[in-house]
C-alpha positions as CSV (number, residue, x, y, z in Angstrom):
1,X,108.8,164.1,52.4
2,X,106.8,161.0,51.8
3,X,105.4,159.1,54.7
4,X,106.8,155.7,55.5
5,X,104.7,152.5,55.1
6,X,104.5,152.4,58.9
7,X,102.9,155.9,58.9
8,X,100.6,155.1,56.0
9,X,99.3,151.9,57.8
10,X,98.3,154.0,60.8
11,X,101.4,153.8,62.9
12,X,101.7,151.4,65.8
13,X,98.0,151.4,66.6
14,X,97.0,150.8,63.0
15,X,99.5,148.0,62.5
16,X,98.6,146.4,65.8
17,X,94.9,146.3,64.7
18,X,95.9,144.8,61.4
19,X,98.1,142.2,63.0
20,X,95.4,141.3,65.6
21,X,92.8,140.9,62.8
22,X,95.2,138.8,60.7
23,X,96.0,136.5,63.7
24,X,92.2,136.1,64.4
25,X,91.7,135.2,60.7
26,X,94.5,132.7,60.8
27,X,93.0,131.0,63.9
28,X,89.7,130.6,62.0
29,X,91.2,129.7,58.6
30,X,90.6,125.9,58.1
31,X,93.6,125.7,55.8
32,X,96.1,126.9,58.5
33,X,94.4,126.9,61.9
34,X,96.1,123.7,63.0
35,X,99.5,125.5,62.5
36,X,98.5,127.7,65.4
37,X,97.2,125.1,67.9
38,X,100.2,125.6,70.2
39,X,99.9,129.3,70.1
40,X,96.2,129.4,71.1
41,X,97.2,129.2,74.8
42,X,99.0,132.6,74.4
43,X,97.2,134.4,71.5
44,X,98.2,137.8,73.0
45,X,101.8,136.9,72.7
46,X,101.3,135.7,69.1
47,X,99.5,139.0,68.2
48,X,102.2,141.1,70.0
49,X,105.0,139.3,68.1
50,X,103.2,139.7,64.8
51,X,102.5,143.4,65.4
52,X,106.1,144.1,66.6
53,X,107.5,142.3,63.5
54,X,105.2,144.2,61.2
55,X,105.9,147.6,62.9
56,X,109.7,147.1,62.8
57,X,109.5,145.9,59.2
58,X,107.6,148.9,58.0
59,X,109.9,151.6,59.5
60,X,108.3,151.9,62.9
61,X,110.0,152.3,66.3
62,X,109.5,148.8,67.5
63,X,112.5,146.4,67.9
64,X,111.7,142.9,66.9
65,X,113.6,140.4,69.1
66,X,112.0,137.2,67.9
67,X,113.5,134.6,65.6
68,X,114.1,135.4,61.9
69,X,111.7,134.0,59.3
70,X,113.9,131.0,58.4
71,X,114.4,129.9,62.0
72,X,110.7,130.5,62.9
73,X,109.5,128.2,60.1
74,X,112.4,125.7,60.0
75,X,111.0,122.1,59.8
76,X,107.4,123.2,59.5
77,X,107.2,122.1,55.9
78,X,104.8,124.9,55.1
79,X,103.2,124.4,51.7
80,X,102.6,127.0,49.0
81,X,98.9,126.8,49.6
82,X,99.3,127.5,53.3
83,X,101.6,130.4,52.6
84,X,99.0,132.0,50.3
85,X,96.3,131.4,52.8
86,X,98.3,133.5,55.3
87,X,98.7,136.2,52.6
88,X,94.9,136.1,51.9
89,X,94.2,136.6,55.6
90,X,96.6,139.5,55.8
91,X,95.0,141.1,52.7
92,X,91.6,140.6,54.3
93,X,92.8,142.3,57.5
94,X,94.1,145.2,55.5
95,X,90.7,145.5,53.8
96,X,89.0,145.4,57.2
97,X,91.2,148.3,58.4
98,X,90.5,150.4,55.2
99,X,94.0,150.3,53.9
100,X,94.5,151.8,50.5
101,X,95.5,149.8,47.4
102,X,99.1,151.2,47.2
103,X,99.8,150.1,50.8
104,X,98.2,146.7,50.2
105,X,100.5,146.2,47.2
106,X,103.6,147.2,49.3
107,X,102.6,144.8,52.1
108,X,102.0,142.0,49.5
109,X,105.4,142.6,48.0
110,X,107.1,142.4,51.4
111,X,105.2,139.2,52.4
112,X,105.9,137.5,49.1
113,X,109.6,138.5,49.3
114,X,109.8,136.2,52.5
115,X,108.4,133.2,50.7
116,X,111.8,131.5,50.3
117,X,112.3,131.8,54.1
118,X,109.0,130.2,54.9
119,X,107.8,127.6,52.3
120,X,109.3,124.1,52.6
121,X,112.2,125.2,54.8
C-alpha cells in the first residue's frame, strides 16, 4: 500500500518542520511580511496553526479547528503576487527539508487548488 502524503513528508515532525520554515520565510519575505505583522506577537501559534492545517490536509492525525481558507482570508484583498510569494516560500521550505519532487508537486497542487479561496476574497 502506498504511503500517504503525510507519511511521505515525514509525518507530524516533518510537516511541523516544513511549516515552521515556511512561516519563518513568510516573516522575512518583503512581499508579504506586512501581512503577518499582527501574528508576530504569537509566532508559535501561527506556526502551530500552519502545521496542524498541513498535517490534517495531508492525511495525518491532526484535527484542524481554525477557520476555513475563505473565512481566514476574507477582506484581506490578497493579490496574485502575494499568493505566489507564499507558494514560493513553501517550495523553499520543502527544499530545505529535502522533500522529493513528487511530493513538492502534490503540495503545489493542493496549495494552488486553494487560490480561489484566498486571492481577492
